[in-house]
N, C-alpha and C positions, 0 to 999 in steps of 0.2 A: 503493499500500500504507500509506505514512504516513498519507493523507488517511482511509483507511477505519479505520486504528487510532485516530486521532485522534477520529474521529466517534464509535466504539464507547465510548472513554473518556468523553466528553461524555454520551452516553445515558446510562451507568452513574450518572455524577454526578447527571444530571438525575432518574432514577429514585429515586436514595437521598434525594435533597433533597424531592422531592414527595410520598414515601412517609412520611417523619417529619411533613411538614406536614400531610397528610390524616389521620395517625393522632393527632396532637396537637389538631387543630382539632375533630375528632369528641368530644373530651372535654368535659363540661358540669359546672358546678358542682353540687354536692349542693344537695338542699333539705332543711334540717333544722328540725323544730319540736319546742321543748323545752316540755313540759309540767311544769310547777313546783308541787309541791304547798305551798301556803301557808295550810294550815289550823291550827287553834289548837295541835294536837300538836307542831308544828314549834317551838314555845317551849321544848319539853323539851330536855334534854341527853343528849348521847351518852355511852358509858361512858368517853370519854376526857375527860369534862367541857366539853364544848364546846356551845353552844346549836346546834339542829339547824339552824336557819334561817342562823346566822352561818356554818355549815359548808358550808350550801348556796351561799351568797353566794361563798365561798372557791373552791368547786370550778367554779362557773359561771364565775369570773374566770379560773381556771386553764385552762378548756377554750377559751377565746376564741382563742388562737394556732391551736388545731387546726381552728377553723371559718374561717379566713382563705381568702378567695375562694368560700365558700360563700353561698347564700342562707339567711338565718335568721330564725325567727319564735320568740316567746315567748308561751305561754299560761299564765295563772295562774288558781288556783281557791282558794277558801277566804281571799281577802286582805280583802274589804269588808264581809262581813256577819257577825255572830257566829252560832255554831252553833245558838242557841234562837231566832234571828229569822226572820222571814218572809223567803223569797227565798234562805236560806243555801244550797240547793242547786242554785240556777241563778247562784251566784257564780262566774261564769267569764268571763275577759276576755282577749282576745287583745290583749296589750299592745303587742307588737310584730308587724305583719303580715311574713310572709315576703319578703325582700329582701335586698339588699347589706348585709352586717353593718356596724353602726357599733358599735364596742366602747364608744365613750362613753355614747352613748344607752343601750345595753344595760346598763352597769355603773350607770348613772344610776337606771335602773327597778329593777333587782336589790336596789340597795341601799335602796330605799324600802319593800320589801316588809314589811308587818307580818302575821305570822300570826295568825289569828282565827277560822274558821269550820270549815265540814264539809270532806269528802272525796268530791266527785262525780266519780270516776274515770270512770265510764261516760258521763255526759254531757258530761265534758270531751272524750273520743274521738270522740263525736258532732259535738262542735263542730269538732274536727280535722277530721273527714270533709267538713263543709261547706268548710272551707278549703283542703283539699287536692284536692278534685274540681275546683277552679276553676284549678289550676295545670297546667302543660303535662305530659300524659300520660306520656311516654316518660322523663321526667328523674326520676332516683332520688331518692324521698322518705323521709325517716326520722323516725319519733316516738321521742323519747326522754322517757318517764315518770320523774320523780324524785320519790318519795312515801317517807312514814314509815309507811304504814298502808294498811288496805282501805277499800273503797267504804263510805261511811257515809250514802249516799242512795237505797237500795234499787234500785239500778240493776245492771246486768248487763255489766261492763266486759269479761269474756270474750266476749260476744256482741258487743260493739263492737267489739273489736280483730279479732274474725274478720270483722266485715262489711267493715271498712278493707282487710284483706288480699285479701278476694275481689273488690273493686271493679276489678282491672285496671289500677291506675293507678301500679304499680310503688312500693308503700309497704310499710315494716316497722314495727312496734312492738316498740321494746326498752323494757325495765322496769328501773330501779334501785331496789332495794328498800333503804332507809336505816335502818340501826338498827330493823329489824323483828323480829317474833317469828316462830317456825318456823310458827305458824299463819297468820299474815298472808303469809309467803313462800310458802305453797301458792298463795295465791289470785293473787298477783303472778306466780308462775312460769307459772300458767295464763294469764293475760292475755297474757304475752310469746309463749307457744307459740302461742295462737290467732292472734297478730298476725304469726306467722312471724318473729319476732325472738329476741332474747336476753335472757336475765334475768342481772341483775348485782348481787351483794350486796355492799353495804357496811356493815359492822357499826359503824363509828365513823366520826368526822371525818376522820383522817388516810387512811383506806381510801376514802372518797368521793373526795377531793381526787385520789388515784392513780388510781382507777377510771374516773372520769368521762371524763378525756381519752382514756384508753386505748380505750373504747368508741367514742368519736367517731374516732379513728384507724383503727378496724376497718370504719368504714363504707364501702363500695365507691363508685366513681364510675361511674355507668351511662353508655353512650353516649346523648348527645341525638340529636334528629331529625337527619337528614342535613343536612350544611351544604355551603355552595357550595364548590366546589373550584376550585384555581388553573386559569386559562387558562394556554395557552402562554406569552402576554407576561409574566403575572404570576409564572409560575414562573422565566423568564428574570431577572426583577427581584429576585425572593427569592434567587437564586444569586450576584447581584451584592452582596448584604448580607455576603458574605464577601469581597470584594475588597480588594485590598492597599492601594488608594487611598481614603481615607476620604471625599473627594469624591464619588467612585462611590456608596460605601454612601448617603451622605445622599441624593444625587438619587435614588437607587432606593427609598428610604424615602418621599421626597416623592411619587413616581411612585405607590407603592402606596397612599398616603393619598388622594392625587387620584382614583385608579382605585376607591377604597372597597373594596378587596380584603380582605374579612373573613377569607378563608381564610389570609391571610399573618401574623395576628395572632401565632401560636406564634413565628414567625421573627422578629417585631419585638420580642417581648417577650423573646427571647433576645439581641437587640442590647441592650436596657436591662439585661440582667444581667452582660453580659460587662465584661472588663477592657480596653475599648478606650479609643484615645487621641482627641484632638480633642473632648473631653468635652462642651463648652458647646453645640457644634454637633451632634456625632452623636447625642449621648443626647438632646439638646432636639428634634431632628427625630423621633427614635423615640417620644418621649414625645407630642410633639403628634399623632402618627400613632395611637397607642394611644388617646388622647382622643378621637379622631374615630370610630376602628374598634371599639373595645371599652373605653368609658369606665369601667366598672366594673372593669376589670382595672389601672387607671393607679396607683392608690396601692399596691396589692400590689407591682406591679413596681418601684415606686421603693423600697419598703422591702426587697426583694430586692437591689437595687443597693447597699445598704448593707453586704452581705458582701462586695463586691468588694475584690480584693486590691490595686486602685489607689486610693490615698488622695484622688487628685482625682475619682475616680468616687463614692467615700463623702461627699465634700465637695458634689458636685453634687446627690446624693440628700438630703442633709440640707437643702441650700437649698430643694430643690423641695418638702420637708415643711412648710415654714412655712405655706403656704396650705391645708394640710388641714383638712377640717371634722370630724375626728375629735377632739373636744375633750376635755379631762380636766375631771374634778370638781375641787372645791378640795382634795380629799384623795385622790382616785384618778387615777392616770394611764391615759389611754387608750393604745390599741395603739400608735400613732404616737409619743406623748411617751414611752413606755417604750422605745422604739427610740432617740430622741434622747438621753434619759437614759443609757443603756448606752454611746453614743458619747462622751458627756461625760465619762464617768467612765473607759472602758477604752482609747477608740482609741489606737493607737501613734502616731498622727500627730496633733501638737497642733493643727495646722490645722483639722483635723476637729472637734477637742473645743471649739475656739473657735467654729467654726460652729453647734456644736450649743448652746452656751451663747447665741449670738445669736439661734437659733431659738426657744430656749425663752423667753427674754426678749421677742421679739415675738409669739409666741403667748400670752403672759401665763400661763403655766402654774404656777399657785400650788404644786401638788403637787410639783413639782420643786425647791423651796426646800432640803429637806435635801440632796439631791445636789449643788446648788450650793455649799451651806456646806461639804460635805466638800471641793470643789475647791478653796475657799479655804483650807481648813487643810493640805492636802496638801504635799507636797515638791517638787510639778510643776516641769518646766523652762519654758523659754520664758515667764517670769514677767512681763514687762512686756505682753505680749500676752494670756496665758492667764488671769492673775489678774484683769487689769483687765477683759476680757470677762465673768467670773464674777461680779466686782464690780459690773459695771455692771447686769447681770441682776438680781442682788440688791436693787440700789437702786430698781429698778421693781417687782419682786415682794414684797419683804419688807423695805422701808427701816429698820424698827427693829432688824433684825438685823445692820445693816451694822457699825456700831460694834465689837460684839462679835466679829463674824468676823474683822475686822483685827486686834484685840487677840489673838485665838487664832493667827492667823498668826504672831505674834512668837515663838511657841515651835518654830517649824519649823527641821528639820535643816538645811535649805538657806539659806545665809546672803542669797543673793539674794533669798529669799522674805523672810526678816527686814528687809531694806534695803527692799524694796517696801513691807512693812507700815508701817515707821516714816515713809516718806514720805507714805503716805497718811493716817496719823495726824495728821501734821503740816498737813494740808490740812482736816482737820475743827475747826471752830470749837469754842472752850473753852465 
């Protein structure tokens, strides 16, 4: 009787584990193509006094966290040829092909847009059709058109949107009308309706920054093509990822990696996100497996680990972001560097702050200098390590700011900080 009951319990647990894994593994990244109006009218200002293109840049930057894990493309029109010049209605560029999001590349391209030409909405949608018909049929595809006006090249954007929606490739066309007139809005609403999508009105810059991320949040994730399911052996290994002994967990992760068990990816991602101990070995094994089984998920998984309640996990995550290719520009922080700066300034564990300072220094993040200066000026504890780590970063990233930052630290309410600052000033030559 005991054996039967024990076996029944195991079967229930097995079913629960595999059910969760099959459901999660069947989820696919969304594919989002942003079509951004870069015509001459985007030089104009909104009712709240902001240049339209500057507002668009701000909104597009704000939307990046909502696109984490998605495949994203960027299509621009009207940015290279003036409206009165030959070729202005063919001025359409797939600036970023659809693929895993690189926020640094995306930000760099968006910041370089200079509004110039016409508004070939219809032709842009036909170009989008050529791009999307080459993608996997069943994955959710979304076009978001951000524009401040109507078609100016004699095209029929409603017909183009309707053609896209009828292709059977799982695509919707959403339209964001930015500071448009009532007459312009009628055409834009018609485009969204023809494309089986949603129309969103943003009357000014503040509304655009609010509404664009909200629209992306609403985009559903459609099931991808059927994926490989766990075999009996792999399901048993996945069950051991919850073993009380971390050595068993690590061995199970290594076995799943060796077996190329892609259906185990959701369970391994959970290992990276949890608050488990034996961090350097356990998390390291899980990350190694993800890099083999689902490399596009690795960076997002590390960023998620930064939310762990275990400071050792957060510190491990910081250290593993040092080699990220998601680089910042001189003035704009990438997604990875935004996360590092957040923990530099706010983490309750000073060991994590110190690791973040070291990571920003090693990544040579010039855009992090204001945050590093703030750290040098604050009244934080663990002075000899924390202040020294941030000072070391400043010496690499902005050496001309060092002397002034130390002098400012002399005004700290913390006497240990003031003593630290006086000692550092003694080391600076006259």
